[in-house]
N, C-alpha and C positions, 0 to 999 in steps of 0.2 A: 565593562567586564574586567574583572580584577586581573586575571593572568592571561588575557587574550591579546596577543600582539596582532599587527596588521596582517601578517602572513597566515596566522591561525584563523583570523576572522575571514579572510578571503577564501580559505579552504572550506570553512564551515558554511559560508554563504553559498559557495558552489554546490556543496552537497545538499543543502536545504533546497536550492533551486532544482537539483536533480530529483529530490523527493517530491517537490511540487509537480514536476513533469510526470513522474510515475503515478502519483495520486490522481492527477487530472486525466491521465490515460485510463485509470481505473473508472472514473466517472463515465467516460465514453464507452468503455468495454462493458461495464455492468449494465448500463442503459441499453446497449445493443443486445446483450444477452437476454435481458428481461423481455425484449420484443420478440425474441426467437424461440421462446419456450412454448411447446405444444404438448398436449396430452392431459391425462387425468390429474396429474399433480401440478398443473400449471399455476394455479393461484398462489399456493404457499411459496413456490420457488420464485415466481415473479416478485412477490413481496420481499423475499430475502435478497434478491438481486437489486431491487430498487433501494432497499436499505443500505446495501453495500455502496451503491453509487452516491448516496447522500453522505455516508461516512467518508468516502474517498474525497469528496468535495470539502468536507470539514477538515480532513487531514491536510489537504493542499492549502487551505486557508491558514491553518495554524503554522505551517512551514513558512508561508509567505509573510506572516506577521513577524516571525523571527528574522527573516531576511531583512525586513525594513528596520527592525529593532537594531540590527547590527550595522545599519547604514548601507545595505545593499539594495539592489533593484530586482524585484521578483521577475522570474522568467515568464515569458509569454508562450513558451513552447509546450507541447504536449508530448509525453513519452511515446515510445514505440507502440504502434497499433498494427496488428496483423489480422487480416480477415482470412481465417482458415477454411471458411465455408463448412465447418463442422459444428452442427448445432444440436447434437445429441446431448442430453443432460450430462452424461459422463464426460464428453468432450469439453463442454462448458466448464465443468468443475475442474478438469485437468488443466485447462488454460487458466482458470482462476488460481489454482495452486501455483502454477509457474509465475503468474503475475505477483501474487502475494509474496513469493519467495524473493523476487527481485526487489520488492518494496522493503522487506525486512533486512535484506543485505545492505540497502542504502541507509537504513536506520542504524545498523551496527557500525557502518562506516562513520556516521555522524557521532556515535558514541565514542568511537576510537579517537576521533579528532578533538572531541570536547573534554574528555576525561582529564580532570585536574586543572582545567583551564576556564571552564564556565559551568557553574552549578546549574544555571538556568537551562542551558542547551543540553547538558548531560542528563538532567532529570527529564527533560522533554523526550530525549532519545530513549531513555529507559521506559518511560510511560508508553511510548509508541511501540517499542519492541514488545512490551507485554501485551498490548492490544493486538498487534500483528501475530504474535505467537498463538494467542487464543483463536484468532481468525483462521490461521493456518490449520489449527487442530480441528476446527469446525468443518473446513473444506475436506480435510483428510478423512474425517469420520463419514462425510457424505459420500466419499468415493469408495468406501468399504462395502463389501457385500454384507447383507444382514447376517449377524451372528459371528462375523470375523472381528476379533478384538485387536489383532496386530495392526500397526499403522500401515496405511496404503503406501506402496512404493511404486513410483511411476516406471 
């Protein structure tokens, strides 16, 4: 990496490992949620949650690949998991919004660390921020009451 010194690389690896942990927690979280959905709209919501679990696993894997590219060791930890015992669809979506907000903050941290130092990591961070922003928007729209156009605010 052209402008990446050892200190910068260490900070980027640490943040990538944090991202891996957050995304792996997403796999567990979305899998759990998919098992806890009941009611008339179960099938499409379960499919959406399972897709999110798969996407989180892909995101964790991509972060891990960058860790090893930079000479680091991928984390074996999983991010914070809280069982709230709240399984209403609105509660699940609110928890998803909070989880995705945590993830996007980590990607912005990665972008800040890599700007002007590694085009590869910087572009990866930008791509993931774009994906996470769109995902946040989807969850936000799911939390709105029908007919409400203003963003949901927790």
